[in-house]
C-alpha positions as a Markdown table, in Angstrom:
| # | Residue | x | y | z |
|---|---|---|---|---|
| 1 | Met | 6.7 | -4.4 | 16.2 |
| 2 | Ser | 2.9 | -4.4 | 16.5 |
| 3 | Phe | 0.6 | -1.6 | 15.3 |
| 4 | Pro | -2.3 | -0.2 | 17.3 |
| 5 | Val | -5.5 | -2.2 | 16.9 |
| 6 | Gln | -7.4 | 0.8 | 15.5 |
| 7 | Leu | -4.8 | 1.3 | 12.8 |
| 8 | Thr | -4.8 | -2.3 | 11.7 |
| 9 | Lys | -8.6 | -2.4 | 11.6 |
| 10 | Ser | -8.6 | 0.8 | 9.5 |
| 11 | Ile | -6.1 | -0.7 | 7.0 |
| 12 | Lys | -8.1 | -3.9 | 6.7 |
| 13 | Asn | -11.4 | -2.1 | 6.3 |
| 14 | Gly | -9.9 | 0.2 | 3.6 |
| 15 | Met | -8.5 | -2.8 | 1.7 |
| 16 | Glu | -11.8 | -4.7 | 1.9 |
| 17 | Asn | -13.8 | -1.7 | 0.6 |
| 18 | Ser | -11.3 | -1.1 | -2.2 |
| 19 | Leu | -11.4 | -4.8 | -3.2 |
| 20 | Glu | -15.2 | -4.6 | -3.6 |
| 21 | Lys | -14.6 | -2.1 | -6.4 |
| 22 | Tyr | -12.3 | -4.5 | -8.3 |
| 23 | Asn | -13.9 | -4.9 | -11.7 |
| 24 | Gly | -11.1 | -5.2 | -14.2 |
| 25 | Ser | -10.8 | -1.5 | -15.3 |
| 26 | Ser | -11.1 | 0.9 | -12.3 |
| 27 | Ala | -8.2 | 2.6 | -10.5 |
| 28 | Asp | -8.9 | 0.3 | -7.6 |
| 29 | Thr | -8.3 | -2.6 | -9.9 |
| 30 | Lys | -4.9 | -1.2 | -11.1 |
| 31 | Gly | -3.9 | -0.5 | -7.5 |
| 32 | Trp | -4.8 | -4.1 | -6.4 |
| 33 | Asp | -2.9 | -5.5 | -9.4 |
| 34 | Asn | 0.2 | -3.5 | -8.5 |
| 35 | Val | 0.1 | -4.5 | -4.8 |
| 36 | Gln | -0.5 | -8.2 | -5.6 |
| 37 | Arg | 2.4 | -8.3 | -8.0 |
| 38 | Gln | 4.8 | -6.4 | -5.7 |
| 39 | Leu | 3.9 | -8.2 | -2.4 |
| 40 | Arg | 3.2 | -11.6 | -4.1 |
| 41 | Cys | -0.2 | -11.9 | -2.4 |
| 42 | Cys | -3.8 | -12.4 | -3.4 |
| 43 | Gly | -6.9 | -10.7 | -1.9 |
| 44 | Val | -7.2 | -9.2 | 1.5 |
| 45 | Val | -7.0 | -12.4 | 3.6 |
| 46 | Asn | -6.4 | -14.8 | 0.7 |
| 47 | Tyr | -7.7 | -15.7 | -2.7 |
| 48 | Thr | -11.2 | -16.6 | -1.5 |
| 49 | Asp | -11.9 | -12.8 | -1.1 |
| 50 | Tyr | -12.5 | -12.8 | -4.9 |
| 51 | Ser | -15.2 | -15.4 | -4.7 |
| 52 | Asp | -17.9 | -12.9 | -3.8 |
| 53 | Leu | -17.1 | -10.5 | -6.6 |
| 54 | Ala | -19.2 | -10.6 | -9.7 |
| 55 | Ile | -16.9 | -10.0 | -12.6 |
| 56 | Pro | -18.7 | -10.8 | -15.9 |
| 57 | Ala | -15.6 | -12.0 | -17.9 |
| 58 | Trp | -14.5 | -14.5 | -15.2 |
| 59 | Thr | -15.5 | -18.1 | -14.9 |
| 60 | Val | -15.9 | -19.9 | -11.6 |
| 61 | Asn | -12.7 | -20.1 | -9.5 |
| 62 | Met | -10.9 | -17.6 | -11.8 |
| 63 | Leu | -8.7 | -15.0 | -10.2 |
| 64 | Pro | -6.8 | -11.9 | -11.4 |
| 65 | Gly | -3.6 | -12.6 | -13.2 |
| 66 | Ser | -1.8 | -10.5 | -10.6 |
| 67 | Cys | -2.6 | -13.2 | -8.0 |
| 68 | Cys | -0.4 | -15.7 | -9.7 |
| 69 | Pro | 3.4 | -15.8 | -10.4 |
| 70 | Lys | 4.5 | -15.1 | -13.9 |
| 71 | Ser | 5.8 | -18.0 | -16.0 |
| 72 | Ser | 9.5 | -18.4 | -16.9 |
| 73 | Asn | 9.1 | -16.3 | -20.1 |
| 74 | Asp | 7.9 | -13.4 | -18.0 |
| 75 | Thr | 4.3 | -13.4 | -19.1 |
| 76 | Ala | 1.3 | -13.8 | -16.9 |
| 77 | Val | -0.2 | -17.2 | -16.5 |
| 78 | Val | -3.0 | -17.9 | -18.9 |
| 79 | Thr | -5.6 | -18.6 | -16.2 |
| 80 | Cys | -5.1 | -17.8 | -12.6 |
| 81 | Thr | -7.0 | -20.1 | -10.2 |
| 82 | Ser | -6.7 | -21.1 | -6.6 |
| 83 | Ala | -4.4 | -23.9 | -7.5 |
| 84 | Asn | -1.6 | -21.6 | -8.7 |
| 85 | Ala | -2.4 | -18.4 | -6.7 |
| 86 | Phe | -0.2 | -16.8 | -4.1 |
| 87 | Gly | -1.2 | -18.2 | -0.7 |
| 88 | Glu | -0.8 | -15.1 | 1.5 |
| 89 | Gly | -3.3 | -12.3 | 1.6 |
| 90 | Cys | -2.2 | -8.7 | 1.0 |
| 91 | Tyr | -3.3 | -7.5 | 4.4 |
| 92 | Gln | -0.6 | -9.5 | 6.1 |
| 93 | Gly | 1.8 | -8.6 | 3.4 |
| 94 | Thr | 1.1 | -4.9 | 3.9 |
| 95 | Leu | 1.6 | -5.2 | 7.7 |
| 96 | Asp | 4.9 | -7.0 | 7.1 |
| 97 | His | 6.0 | -4.4 | 4.6 |
| 98 | Leu | 5.1 | -1.5 | 7.0 |
| 99 | Thr | 6.9 | -3.3 | 9.8 |
| 100 | Lys | 10.0 | -3.9 | 7.7 |
| 101 | Asn | 10.2 | -0.2 | 6.6 |
| 102 | Trp | 9.0 | 1.4 | 9.9 |
| 103 | Tyr | 12.4 | 2.8 | 10.8 |
| 104 | Thr | 12.9 | 4.2 | 7.3 |
| 105 | Trp | 9.6 | 6.1 | 7.4 |
| 106 | Gly | 10.2 | 7.1 | 11.1 |
| 107 | Gly | 13.7 | 8.4 | 10.2 |
| 108 | Ala | 12.4 | 10.3 | 7.2 |
| 109 | Ala | 9.7 | 11.9 | 9.4 |
| 110 | Ile | 12.2 | 12.9 | 12.1 |
| 111 | Gly | 14.6 | 14.3 | 9.5 |
| 112 | Ile | 11.9 | 16.4 | 7.9 |
| 113 | Ser | 10.7 | 17.7 | 11.3 |
| 114 | Val | 14.3 | 18.7 | 12.2 |
| 115 | Gly | 14.7 | 20.5 | 8.9 |
| 116 | Leu | 11.5 | 22.4 | 9.4 |
| 117 | Leu | 12.5 | 23.4 | 12.9 |
| 118 | Phe | 15.8 | 24.6 | 11.6 |
| 119 | Ser | 14.1 | 26.7 | 8.9 |
| 120 | Ile | 11.7 | 28.2 | 11.4 |
| 121 | Gly | 14.7 | 29.1 | 13.7 |
| 122 | Met | 16.6 | 30.7 | 10.8 |
| 123 | Thr | 13.5 | 32.7 | 9.7 |
| 124 | Leu | 13.0 | 34.0 | 13.3 |
| 125 | Cys | 16.7 | 35.1 | 13.4 |
| 126 | Tyr | 16.4 | 36.8 | 10.1 |
| 127 | Cys | 13.2 | 38.6 | 11.2 |
| 128 | Arg | 15.0 | 39.8 | 14.4 |
| 129 | Gln | 17.9 | 41.1 | 12.4 |
| 130 | Met | 15.6 | 42.9 | 10.0 |
| 131 | Asn | 13.8 | 44.6 | 13.0 |
| 132 | Arg | 17.2 | 45.7 | 14.4 |
| 133 | Tyr | 18.2 | 47.1 | 11.0 |
| 134 | Gln | 15.0 | 49.0 | 10.6 |
| 135 | Ala | 15.2 | 50.5 | 14.1 |
| 136 | Val | 18.6 | 52.1 | 13.4 |
């Protein structure tokens, strides 16, 4: 399944704007760390997206710990660099995730819509009955 070009551009632009706010403590940072851990990805396109960010505590070629797999004892690697970072960017991972779950989201939207239409129908029937009762 392919998404409309405008939608994919909007997703990518939003991700790029959010990544620019990555600083180690913001809500954007926490969001990126969660996405990178869940999707096993790094940056928007790849790990090089972090090279333009000026984060004071980082040395050259350093990446967020969420860009690298955890070690066997389930702790983050000591230093995450391009050598041990996830190879895929999160933009592609996000599109893959959306594609994989498209039918689930579509089914949920249809189910909610049908439920709302049923509720509206029942409300209209109830109102009609109330009008008949008051007329008598």
